[in-house]
C-alpha positions in Angstrom: 52.3 -29.2 156.6 49.6 -28.9 159.0 51.2 -27.0 162.4 49.3 -25.8 165.5 49.2 -21.9 163.9 47.7 -23.6 160.6 44.6 -25.1 162.5 44.2 -22.0 164.3 43.6 -20.1 161.6 41.4 -22.7 159.7 39.6 -22.8 162.5 39.5 -18.8 162.6 38.8 -17.9 159.2 35.8 -20.4 159.4 34.5 -18.7 162.7 35.1 -15.2 161.5 33.4 -13.1 159.7 34.6 -11.1 157.3 31.7 -9.0 157.4 33.1 -8.0 160.8 36.6 -8.2 160.3 38.1 -6.6 157.4 41.8 -8.4 158.0 40.5 -12.0 159.2 43.2 -13.3 157.0 46.1 -11.7 158.5 44.5 -12.1 162.0 44.5 -15.9 161.0 48.7 -15.4 159.5 47.6 -16.0 156.3 48.6 -13.7 152.9 46.3 -14.4 150.1 46.4 -14.1 146.4 43.6 -13.5 144.3 42.4 -17.1 142.4 42.3 -17.0 138.5 39.6 -18.9 138.4 37.2 -17.6 140.5 36.0 -14.7 142.4 37.6 -15.7 145.6 40.9 -16.0 147.5 43.5 -18.9 147.6 45.3 -19.0 150.9 49.0 -19.1 150.3 50.2 -20.8 153.3 48.0 -24.1 152.6 48.9 -26.8 150.7 45.8 -27.5 148.6 43.3 -25.2 146.8 40.3 -26.8 145.5 38.5 -24.1 143.6 35.2 -24.2 143.0 32.3 -22.5 140.7 28.5 -22.6 142.2 26.2 -24.4 140.2 22.8 -23.9 142.4 21.8 -23.7 146.2 19.0 -25.8 147.6 17.4 -23.4 150.2 14.9 -26.0 151.2 17.8 -28.8 151.7 20.9 -26.6 152.1 22.4 -28.3 149.6 25.0 -26.9 147.6 26.7 -28.2 144.8 29.6 -26.8 142.6 32.1 -27.9 140.1 35.9 -28.0 140.8 37.4 -25.5 137.9 41.0 -25.9 139.6 43.2 -27.8 141.8 46.4 -26.6 142.8 48.9 -28.1 145.4 52.3 -26.9 146.6 55.4 -28.5 144.6 56.9 -29.5 148.0 54.3 -32.3 148.8 54.5 -33.6 145.2 56.8 -37.0 145.1 57.1 -38.2 141.6 54.5 -36.9 139.7 51.9 -37.7 142.6 50.4 -36.2 145.4 52.2 -37.1 149.1 49.3 -37.5 151.2 51.3 -37.8 153.7 53.3 -34.5 153.4 49.6 -32.4 153.0 48.7 -33.4 156.4 45.0 -32.8 155.5 42.9 -31.6 158.4 40.0 -33.7 159.1 37.0 -32.4 161.4 36.1 -34.6 163.7 32.2 -33.7 165.1 31.7 -35.5 167.7 34.5 -34.5 170.1 35.1 -31.4 168.3 38.5 -31.7 166.9 40.7 -31.5 164.0 42.9 -34.6 163.5 45.9 -34.7 160.6 45.2 -37.2 158.2 47.7 -39.6 155.9 48.4 -43.2 156.9 47.4 -45.1 154.3 45.1 -47.9 155.0 44.1 -49.6 151.7 43.5 -49.2 148.1 41.0 -47.6 146.7 39.1 -49.8 144.2 41.6 -52.6 145.3 41.2 -53.5 148.9 37.5 -54.6 148.6 38.0 -56.4 145.2 38.9 -59.8 147.4 35.4 -59.7 148.9 33.6 -60.0 145.6 
């Protein structure tokens, strides 16, 4: 689901201030629907949305804690009854090279790959 337009849109939304650019979603090529769970938009063009409520923010450490209250996934990214990560193609930010990469290759089993070392 990740393509150059989605990557550019996500990057733009992250760097452009909504205080300065009222139509930044439109400029990014996105449309939004108001969330039923939190006071925030859901970007319709993205495959996964994780909606959170803020628990607290520590100004000294800049740690923000939240509670996930809803997760939605585009039906095109579901195989059987599971989310198919290869269809979601989530983006990963590479801070070392200031780049985005698409994730998707399975390389092991969670809570299983390490058991051979026990």
